[in-house]
C-alpha positions as CSV (number, residue, x, y, z in Angstrom):
1,X,-27.1,-132.9,59.2
2,X,-26.0,-130.7,62.0
3,X,-24.1,-128.4,59.6
4,X,-27.2,-128.0,57.4
5,X,-29.3,-126.9,60.3
6,X,-26.7,-124.4,61.4
7,X,-26.4,-123.1,57.8
8,X,-30.1,-122.9,57.4
9,X,-30.3,-120.8,60.7
10,X,-27.4,-118.7,59.6
11,X,-29.2,-118.0,56.3
12,X,-32.5,-117.1,58.0
13,X,-30.5,-114.8,60.4
14,X,-28.8,-113.1,57.4
15,X,-32.1,-112.6,55.6
16,X,-33.5,-111.0,58.8
17,X,-30.6,-108.6,59.1
18,X,-30.9,-107.6,55.4
19,X,-34.7,-107.1,55.8
20,X,-34.2,-105.1,59.0
21,X,-31.6,-103.0,57.4
22,X,-34.0,-102.1,54.6
23,X,-36.9,-101.4,57.0
24,X,-34.8,-99.7,59.7
25,X,-36.0,-101.9,62.6
26,X,-38.0,-105.0,63.3
27,X,-40.8,-102.6,64.7
28,X,-40.9,-100.9,61.3
29,X,-41.0,-104.3,59.5
30,X,-43.9,-105.4,61.6
31,X,-45.8,-102.1,61.0
32,X,-45.5,-102.4,57.2
33,X,-46.5,-106.1,57.3
34,X,-49.5,-105.2,59.4
35,X,-50.5,-102.5,57.0
36,X,-50.2,-105.0,54.1
37,X,-52.6,-107.3,55.9
38,X,-55.0,-104.9,57.6
39,X,-58.6,-105.6,56.8
40,X,-59.8,-102.3,55.2
41,X,-61.0,-102.4,51.7
42,X,-60.9,-98.6,51.3
43,X,-59.1,-96.2,48.9
44,X,-55.6,-95.3,50.0
45,X,-53.3,-92.4,48.9
46,X,-49.6,-92.6,49.4
47,X,-47.6,-89.3,49.3
48,X,-44.0,-90.0,49.4
49,X,-40.5,-89.0,48.2
50,X,-37.3,-90.7,47.1
51,X,-35.4,-88.2,49.2
52,X,-37.2,-89.1,52.5
53,X,-34.4,-90.2,54.9
54,X,-36.8,-91.7,57.4
55,X,-38.9,-94.0,55.2
56,X,-37.4,-95.7,52.1
57,X,-39.6,-95.0,49.2
58,X,-39.4,-98.6,48.1
59,X,-41.2,-99.6,51.3
60,X,-44.2,-97.5,50.3
61,X,-44.2,-98.9,46.8
62,X,-44.0,-102.5,48.1
63,X,-46.9,-101.7,50.4
64,X,-49.0,-100.3,47.6
65,X,-48.1,-103.3,45.4
66,X,-49.1,-105.7,48.2
67,X,-52.4,-103.8,48.8
68,X,-53.2,-103.7,45.1
69,X,-53.1,-107.6,44.9
70,X,-55.7,-107.9,47.6
71,X,-59.2,-108.8,46.4
72,X,-62.0,-106.2,46.8
73,X,-59.6,-103.5,47.6
74,X,-59.3,-100.4,45.4
75,X,-55.9,-99.9,43.7
76,X,-53.9,-97.5,45.8
77,X,-53.0,-94.0,44.5
78,X,-49.3,-93.1,44.6
79,X,-47.8,-89.6,44.4
80,X,-44.1,-89.8,44.4
81,X,-41.7,-86.9,44.4
82,X,-38.0,-87.0,43.9
83,X,-36.8,-84.4,46.3
84,X,-39.0,-83.4,49.2
85,X,-38.2,-84.2,52.9
86,X,-40.2,-86.4,55.2
87,X,-43.8,-85.0,55.6
88,X,-42.7,-81.8,53.7
89,X,-44.4,-82.6,50.4
90,X,-47.1,-80.0,50.7
91,X,-44.4,-77.3,51.5
92,X,-42.3,-78.4,48.6
93,X,-45.1,-79.0,46.0
94,X,-48.4,-77.3,47.2
95,X,-50.2,-77.1,43.9
96,X,-49.4,-80.8,43.0
97,X,-50.2,-81.9,46.4
98,X,-53.6,-80.2,46.4
99,X,-54.4,-81.4,42.9
100,X,-53.7,-85.1,43.6
101,X,-55.6,-84.9,47.0
102,X,-58.5,-83.3,45.2
103,X,-58.6,-86.0,42.5
104,X,-58.2,-88.8,45.1
105,X,-61.1,-87.4,47.2
106,X,-63.4,-86.8,44.2
107,X,-62.7,-90.4,42.9
108,X,-63.2,-92.0,46.4
109,X,-66.4,-90.1,47.0
110,X,-67.7,-91.0,43.5
111,X,-66.9,-94.7,44.1
112,X,-68.7,-94.6,47.5
113,X,-72.0,-93.3,46.1
């Protein structure tokens, strides 16, 4: 019995380490979990890139997936680029950026009225 408890704790610790490695830190993990559970039921637009070295694009997609499963919450909008740096999407893709932002705002305003 003592070995199973220790093995269980070791498995939980290993899972935490893998999760923290994906998220970068426990603080980042908590932030994304809080975002998944926050009480807003408003439209959301996620602008992100695969090449972002600070935020793994899979975290954004997981967050959007979690938010889309929430009742009474509009499906999130996602705009993914392959090769723009962290918070440099407008600089790298100005026309696409403006277009998706305009569509998102128009849709959100139409839904609100």
